[in-house]
Chimera marker file (.cmm) of the C-alpha trace (Angstrom):
<marker_set name="trace">
<marker id="1" x="102.516" y="87.687" z="80.955" r="1" g="1" b="0" radius="0.5"/>
<marker id="2" x="105.200" y="89.856" z="82.424" r="1" g="1" b="0" radius="0.5"/>
<marker id="3" x="104.584" y="90.604" z="86.072" r="1" g="1" b="0" radius="0.5"/>
<marker id="4" x="106.205" y="93.993" z="85.831" r="1" g="1" b="0" radius="0.5"/>
<marker id="5" x="104.400" y="96.985" z="84.012" r="1" g="1" b="0" radius="0.5"/>
<marker id="6" x="105.780" y="100.542" z="83.980" r="1" g="1" b="0" radius="0.5"/>
<marker id="7" x="103.215" y="102.973" z="82.690" r="1" g="1" b="0" radius="0.5"/>
<marker id="8" x="104.325" y="106.273" z="81.270" r="1" g="1" b="0" radius="0.5"/>
<marker id="9" x="107.832" y="104.977" z="80.466" r="1" g="1" b="0" radius="0.5"/>
<marker id="10" x="107.689" y="106.452" z="77.074" r="1" g="1" b="0" radius="0.5"/>
<marker id="11" x="107.934" y="109.781" z="78.439" r="1" g="1" b="0" radius="0.5"/>
<marker id="12" x="111.321" y="109.238" z="80.096" r="1" g="1" b="0" radius="0.5"/>
<marker id="13" x="114.924" y="109.501" z="78.855" r="1" g="1" b="0" radius="0.5"/>
<marker id="14" x="117.171" y="106.487" z="78.287" r="1" g="1" b="0" radius="0.5"/>
<marker id="15" x="118.980" y="106.822" z="81.468" r="1" g="1" b="0" radius="0.5"/>
<marker id="16" x="115.664" y="107.074" z="83.478" r="1" g="1" b="0" radius="0.5"/>
<marker id="17" x="114.295" y="103.951" z="81.481" r="1" g="1" b="0" radius="0.5"/>
<marker id="18" x="117.415" y="101.960" z="82.681" r="1" g="1" b="0" radius="0.5"/>
<marker id="19" x="116.964" y="103.279" z="86.159" r="1" g="1" b="0" radius="0.5"/>
<marker id="20" x="113.271" y="102.340" z="86.325" r="1" g="1" b="0" radius="0.5"/>
<marker id="21" x="113.862" y="98.833" z="84.998" r="1" g="1" b="0" radius="0.5"/>
<marker id="22" x="116.701" y="98.198" z="87.242" r="1" g="1" b="0" radius="0.5"/>
<marker id="23" x="114.984" y="99.520" z="90.417" r="1" g="1" b="0" radius="0.5"/>
<marker id="24" x="111.749" y="97.643" z="89.428" r="1" g="1" b="0" radius="0.5"/>
<marker id="25" x="113.520" y="94.267" z="89.117" r="1" g="1" b="0" radius="0.5"/>
<marker id="26" x="115.396" y="94.872" z="92.341" r="1" g="1" b="0" radius="0.5"/>
<marker id="27" x="112.173" y="95.852" z="94.411" r="1" g="1" b="0" radius="0.5"/>
<marker id="28" x="110.192" y="92.993" z="92.672" r="1" g="1" b="0" radius="0.5"/>
<marker id="29" x="112.636" y="90.450" z="94.199" r="1" g="1" b="0" radius="0.5"/>
<marker id="30" x="112.296" y="92.037" z="97.555" r="1" g="1" b="0" radius="0.5"/>
<marker id="31" x="108.554" y="92.075" z="97.364" r="1" g="1" b="0" radius="0.5"/>
<marker id="32" x="108.400" y="88.527" z="96.047" r="1" g="1" b="0" radius="0.5"/>
<marker id="33" x="110.139" y="87.359" z="99.341" r="1" g="1" b="0" radius="0.5"/>
<marker id="34" x="107.231" y="88.784" z="101.292" r="1" g="1" b="0" radius="0.5"/>
<marker id="35" x="104.118" y="88.037" z="99.004" r="1" g="1" b="0" radius="0.5"/>
<marker id="36" x="105.427" y="84.678" z="97.389" r="1" g="1" b="0" radius="0.5"/>
<marker id="37" x="102.905" y="84.911" z="94.569" r="1" g="1" b="0" radius="0.5"/>
<marker id="38" x="102.883" y="88.044" z="93.001" r="1" g="1" b="0" radius="0.5"/>
<marker id="39" x="100.602" y="88.315" z="89.969" r="1" g="1" b="0" radius="0.5"/>
<marker id="40" x="101.429" y="91.935" z="88.915" r="1" g="1" b="0" radius="0.5"/>
<marker id="41" x="103.639" y="94.999" z="89.866" r="1" g="1" b="0" radius="0.5"/>
<marker id="42" x="102.274" y="98.103" z="88.326" r="1" g="1" b="0" radius="0.5"/>
<marker id="43" x="104.268" y="101.313" z="88.411" r="1" g="1" b="0" radius="0.5"/>
<marker id="44" x="102.637" y="104.313" z="87.021" r="1" g="1" b="0" radius="0.5"/>
<marker id="45" x="105.069" y="107.383" z="86.306" r="1" g="1" b="0" radius="0.5"/>
<marker id="46" x="103.603" y="110.800" z="85.927" r="1" g="1" b="0" radius="0.5"/>
<marker id="47" x="105.658" y="113.715" z="84.820" r="1" g="1" b="0" radius="0.5"/>
<marker id="48" x="104.742" y="117.454" z="85.385" r="1" g="1" b="0" radius="0.5"/>
<marker id="49" x="106.616" y="120.205" z="83.551" r="1" g="1" b="0" radius="0.5"/>
<marker id="50" x="106.910" y="123.348" z="85.746" r="1" g="1" b="0" radius="0.5"/>
<marker id="51" x="108.037" y="126.575" z="84.613" r="1" g="1" b="0" radius="0.5"/>
<marker id="52" x="111.719" y="126.704" z="84.395" r="1" g="1" b="0" radius="0.5"/>
<marker id="53" x="112.246" y="123.462" z="82.499" r="1" g="1" b="0" radius="0.5"/>
<marker id="54" x="112.533" y="121.099" z="85.440" r="1" g="1" b="0" radius="0.5"/>
<marker id="55" x="110.335" y="118.196" z="85.712" r="1" g="1" b="0" radius="0.5"/>
<marker id="56" x="108.399" y="116.858" z="88.806" r="1" g="1" b="0" radius="0.5"/>
<marker id="57" x="107.655" y="113.244" z="89.010" r="1" g="1" b="0" radius="0.5"/>
<marker id="58" x="104.799" y="111.490" z="90.792" r="1" g="1" b="0" radius="0.5"/>
<marker id="59" x="104.991" y="107.729" z="90.928" r="1" g="1" b="0" radius="0.5"/>
<marker id="60" x="102.351" y="105.473" z="92.032" r="1" g="1" b="0" radius="0.5"/>
<marker id="61" x="102.782" y="101.811" z="92.476" r="1" g="1" b="0" radius="0.5"/>
<marker id="62" x="100.518" y="98.659" z="93.067" r="1" g="1" b="0" radius="0.5"/>
<marker id="63" x="101.384" y="95.093" z="93.816" r="1" g="1" b="0" radius="0.5"/>
<marker id="64" x="98.854" y="92.185" z="93.609" r="1" g="1" b="0" radius="0.5"/>
<marker id="65" x="98.654" y="88.622" z="94.547" r="1" g="1" b="0" radius="0.5"/>
<marker id="66" x="95.404" y="86.401" z="94.582" r="1" g="1" b="0" radius="0.5"/>
<marker id="67" x="94.791" y="87.168" z="98.003" r="1" g="1" b="0" radius="0.5"/>
<marker id="68" x="96.273" y="90.720" z="98.769" r="1" g="1" b="0" radius="0.5"/>
<marker id="69" x="96.664" y="94.136" z="97.121" r="1" g="1" b="0" radius="0.5"/>
<marker id="70" x="98.838" y="96.972" z="98.338" r="1" g="1" b="0" radius="0.5"/>
<marker id="71" x="99.027" y="100.464" z="96.698" r="1" g="1" b="0" radius="0.5"/>
<marker id="72" x="101.365" y="103.366" z="97.237" r="1" g="1" b="0" radius="0.5"/>
<marker id="73" x="100.537" y="106.791" z="96.044" r="1" g="1" b="0" radius="0.5"/>
<marker id="74" x="102.710" y="109.128" z="98.128" r="1" g="1" b="0" radius="0.5"/>
<marker id="75" x="105.746" y="109.732" z="96.129" r="1" g="1" b="0" radius="0.5"/>
<marker id="76" x="106.249" y="113.094" z="94.411" r="1" g="1" b="0" radius="0.5"/>
<marker id="77" x="109.703" y="114.702" z="93.859" r="1" g="1" b="0" radius="0.5"/>
<marker id="78" x="111.857" y="116.456" z="91.594" r="1" g="1" b="0" radius="0.5"/>
<marker id="79" x="114.622" y="113.669" z="91.426" r="1" g="1" b="0" radius="0.5"/>
<marker id="80" x="113.381" y="110.564" z="89.526" r="1" g="1" b="0" radius="0.5"/>
<marker id="81" x="115.375" y="107.887" z="91.185" r="1" g="1" b="0" radius="0.5"/>
<marker id="82" x="114.555" y="109.271" z="94.600" r="1" g="1" b="0" radius="0.5"/>
<marker id="83" x="110.918" y="109.267" z="93.771" r="1" g="1" b="0" radius="0.5"/>
<marker id="84" x="111.111" y="105.777" z="92.468" r="1" g="1" b="0" radius="0.5"/>
<marker id="85" x="112.725" y="104.535" z="95.569" r="1" g="1" b="0" radius="0.5"/>
<marker id="86" x="110.285" y="106.386" z="97.775" r="1" g="1" b="0" radius="0.5"/>
<marker id="87" x="107.051" y="104.563" z="96.033" r="1" g="1" b="0" radius="0.5"/>
<marker id="88" x="108.589" y="101.129" z="96.074" r="1" g="1" b="0" radius="0.5"/>
<marker id="89" x="109.991" y="101.478" z="99.602" r="1" g="1" b="0" radius="0.5"/>
<marker id="90" x="106.464" y="102.411" z="100.891" r="1" g="1" b="0" radius="0.5"/>
<marker id="91" x="105.090" y="99.459" z="99.088" r="1" g="1" b="0" radius="0.5"/>
<marker id="92" x="107.578" y="97.163" z="100.609" r="1" g="1" b="0" radius="0.5"/>
<marker id="93" x="106.913" y="98.750" z="103.988" r="1" g="1" b="0" radius="0.5"/>
<marker id="94" x="103.011" y="98.098" z="103.539" r="1" g="1" b="0" radius="0.5"/>
<marker id="95" x="103.797" y="94.320" z="102.553" r="1" g="1" b="0" radius="0.5"/>
<marker id="96" x="105.936" y="93.954" z="105.687" r="1" g="1" b="0" radius="0.5"/>
<marker id="97" x="103.275" y="95.559" z="107.845" r="1" g="1" b="0" radius="0.5"/>
<marker id="98" x="100.227" y="93.952" z="106.437" r="1" g="1" b="0" radius="0.5"/>
<marker id="99" x="101.512" y="90.447" z="106.113" r="1" g="1" b="0" radius="0.5"/>
<marker id="100" x="103.987" y="90.555" z="109.156" r="1" g="1" b="0" radius="0.5"/>
<marker id="101" x="106.819" y="89.104" z="106.890" r="1" g="1" b="0" radius="0.5"/>
<marker id="102" x="109.525" y="89.436" z="109.712" r="1" g="1" b="0" radius="0.5"/>
<marker id="103" x="107.483" y="87.277" z="112.129" r="1" g="1" b="0" radius="0.5"/>
<marker id="104" x="107.312" y="84.452" z="109.750" r="1" g="1" b="0" radius="0.5"/>
<marker id="105" x="111.057" y="83.815" z="109.621" r="1" g="1" b="0" radius="0.5"/>
<link id1="1" id2="2" r="1" g="1" b="0" radius="0.2"/>
<link id1="2" id2="3" r="1" g="1" b="0" radius="0.2"/>
<link id1="3" id2="4" r="1" g="1" b="0" radius="0.2"/>
<link id1="4" id2="5" r="1" g="1" b="0" radius="0.2"/>
<link id1="5" id2="6" r="1" g="1" b="0" radius="0.2"/>
<link id1="6" id2="7" r="1" g="1" b="0" radius="0.2"/>
<link id1="7" id2="8" r="1" g="1" b="0" radius="0.2"/>
<link id1="8" id2="9" r="1" g="1" b="0" radius="0.2"/>
<link id1="9" id2="10" r="1" g="1" b="0" radius="0.2"/>
<link id1="10" id2="11" r="1" g="1" b="0" radius="0.2"/>
<link id1="11" id2="12" r="1" g="1" b="0" radius="0.2"/>
<link id1="12" id2="13" r="1" g="1" b="0" radius="0.2"/>
<link id1="13" id2="14" r="1" g="1" b="0" radius="0.2"/>
<link id1="14" id2="15" r="1" g="1" b="0" radius="0.2"/>
<link id1="15" id2="16" r="1" g="1" b="0" radius="0.2"/>
<link id1="16" id2="17" r="1" g="1" b="0" radius="0.2"/>
<link id1="17" id2="18" r="1" g="1" b="0" radius="0.2"/>
<link id1="18" id2="19" r="1" g="1" b="0" radius="0.2"/>
<link id1="19" id2="20" r="1" g="1" b="0" radius="0.2"/>
<link id1="20" id2="21" r="1" g="1" b="0" radius="0.2"/>
<link id1="21" id2="22" r="1" g="1" b="0" radius="0.2"/>
<link id1="22" id2="23" r="1" g="1" b="0" radius="0.2"/>
<link id1="23" id2="24" r="1" g="1" b="0" radius="0.2"/>
<link id1="24" id2="25" r="1" g="1" b="0" radius="0.2"/>
<link id1="25" id2="26" r="1" g="1" b="0" radius="0.2"/>
<link id1="26" id2="27" r="1" g="1" b="0" radius="0.2"/>
<link id1="27" id2="28" r="1" g="1" b="0" radius="0.2"/>
<link id1="28" id2="29" r="1" g="1" b="0" radius="0.2"/>
<link id1="29" id2="30" r="1" g="1" b="0" radius="0.2"/>
<link id1="30" id2="31" r="1" g="1" b="0" radius="0.2"/>
<link id1="31" id2="32" r="1" g="1" b="0" radius="0.2"/>
<link id1="32" id2="33" r="1" g="1" b="0" radius="0.2"/>
<link id1="33" id2="34" r="1" g="1" b="0" radius="0.2"/>
<link id1="34" id2="35" r="1" g="1" b="0" radius="0.2"/>
<link id1="35" id2="36" r="1" g="1" b="0" radius="0.2"/>
<link id1="36" id2="37" r="1" g="1" b="0" radius="0.2"/>
<link id1="37" id2="38" r="1" g="1" b="0" radius="0.2"/>
<link id1="38" id2="39" r="1" g="1" b="0" radius="0.2"/>
<link id1="39" id2="40" r="1" g="1" b="0" radius="0.2"/>
<link id1="40" id2="41" r="1" g="1" b="0" radius="0.2"/>
<link id1="41" id2="42" r="1" g="1" b="0" radius="0.2"/>
<link id1="42" id2="43" r="1" g="1" b="0" radius="0.2"/>
<link id1="43" id2="44" r="1" g="1" b="0" radius="0.2"/>
<link id1="44" id2="45" r="1" g="1" b="0" radius="0.2"/>
<link id1="45" id2="46" r="1" g="1" b="0" radius="0.2"/>
<link id1="46" id2="47" r="1" g="1" b="0" radius="0.2"/>
<link id1="47" id2="48" r="1" g="1" b="0" radius="0.2"/>
<link id1="48" id2="49" r="1" g="1" b="0" radius="0.2"/>
<link id1="49" id2="50" r="1" g="1" b="0" radius="0.2"/>
<link id1="50" id2="51" r="1" g="1" b="0" radius="0.2"/>
<link id1="51" id2="52" r="1" g="1" b="0" radius="0.2"/>
<link id1="52" id2="53" r="1" g="1" b="0" radius="0.2"/>
<link id1="53" id2="54" r="1" g="1" b="0" radius="0.2"/>
<link id1="54" id2="55" r="1" g="1" b="0" radius="0.2"/>
<link id1="55" id2="56" r="1" g="1" b="0" radius="0.2"/>
<link id1="56" id2="57" r="1" g="1" b="0" radius="0.2"/>
<link id1="57" id2="58" r="1" g="1" b="0" radius="0.2"/>
<link id1="58" id2="59" r="1" g="1" b="0" radius="0.2"/>
<link id1="59" id2="60" r="1" g="1" b="0" radius="0.2"/>
<link id1="60" id2="61" r="1" g="1" b="0" radius="0.2"/>
<link id1="61" id2="62" r="1" g="1" b="0" radius="0.2"/>
<link id1="62" id2="63" r="1" g="1" b="0" radius="0.2"/>
<link id1="63" id2="64" r="1" g="1" b="0" radius="0.2"/>
<link id1="64" id2="65" r="1" g="1" b="0" radius="0.2"/>
<link id1="65" id2="66" r="1" g="1" b="0" radius="0.2"/>
<link id1="66" id2="67" r="1" g="1" b="0" radius="0.2"/>
<link id1="67" id2="68" r="1" g="1" b="0" radius="0.2"/>
<link id1="68" id2="69" r="1" g="1" b="0" radius="0.2"/>
<link id1="69" id2="70" r="1" g="1" b="0" radius="0.2"/>
<link id1="70" id2="71" r="1" g="1" b="0" radius="0.2"/>
<link id1="71" id2="72" r="1" g="1" b="0" radius="0.2"/>
<link id1="72" id2="73" r="1" g="1" b="0" radius="0.2"/>
<link id1="73" id2="74" r="1" g="1" b="0" radius="0.2"/>
<link id1="74" id2="75" r="1" g="1" b="0" radius="0.2"/>
<link id1="75" id2="76" r="1" g="1" b="0" radius="0.2"/>
<link id1="76" id2="77" r="1" g="1" b="0" radius="0.2"/>
<link id1="77" id2="78" r="1" g="1" b="0" radius="0.2"/>
<link id1="78" id2="79" r="1" g="1" b="0" radius="0.2"/>
<link id1="79" id2="80" r="1" g="1" b="0" radius="0.2"/>
<link id1="80" id2="81" r="1" g="1" b="0" radius="0.2"/>
<link id1="81" id2="82" r="1" g="1" b="0" radius="0.2"/>
<link id1="82" id2="83" r="1" g="1" b="0" radius="0.2"/>
<link id1="83" id2="84" r="1" g="1" b="0" radius="0.2"/>
<link id1="84" id2="85" r="1" g="1" b="0" radius="0.2"/>
<link id1="85" id2="86" r="1" g="1" b="0" radius="0.2"/>
<link id1="86" id2="87" r="1" g="1" b="0" radius="0.2"/>
<link id1="87" id2="88" r="1" g="1" b="0" radius="0.2"/>
<link id1="88" id2="89" r="1" g="1" b="0" radius="0.2"/>
<link id1="89" id2="90" r="1" g="1" b="0" radius="0.2"/>
<link id1="90" id2="91" r="1" g="1" b="0" radius="0.2"/>
<link id1="91" id2="92" r="1" g="1" b="0" radius="0.2"/>
<link id1="92" id2="93" r="1" g="1" b="0" radius="0.2"/>
<link id1="93" id2="94" r="1" g="1" b="0" radius="0.2"/>
<link id1="94" id2="95" r="1" g="1" b="0" radius="0.2"/>
<link id1="95" id2="96" r="1" g="1" b="0" radius="0.2"/>
<link id1="96" id2="97" r="1" g="1" b="0" radius="0.2"/>
<link id1="97" id2="98" r="1" g="1" b="0" radius="0.2"/>
<link id1="98" id2="99" r="1" g="1" b="0" radius="0.2"/>
<link id1="99" id2="100" r="1" g="1" b="0" radius="0.2"/>
<link id1="100" id2="101" r="1" g="1" b="0" radius="0.2"/>
<link id1="101" id2="102" r="1" g="1" b="0" radius="0.2"/>
<link id1="102" id2="103" r="1" g="1" b="0" radius="0.2"/>
<link id1="103" id2="104" r="1" g="1" b="0" radius="0.2"/>
<link id1="104" id2="105" r="1" g="1" b="0" radius="0.2"/>
</marker_set>
C-alpha cells in the first residue's frame, strides 16, 4: 500500500500534479524523520472556482502512525504551490511540537 494519497489530484493540471507529487515526497521524508513509522499521509486538495476564472485552493493534510495522528486544515490560498507548502509545513510543525523531535537528537 502506498503511504502517500493525494485526493482530488484529478482536478489539477499536469504542472500542479508534478508539483504535488514532488512536494508530497519531499515532506514525507521530513515527516518520516520525526514520526519514524508513518502508515499514511493523506492530502486532500479542494478547488473553488470564483468569478473571474481564478481558482482558490484549500488543502487539508493528515499524517498517521500507529500511535499518533496529526491533521492540518488551515491552508487556503490562490497559489497552489504556496498552499501545498502551508499545509505540509503546518503538519511538520505539529509533529515537531507534539513529539518534541528536536529534543530527541
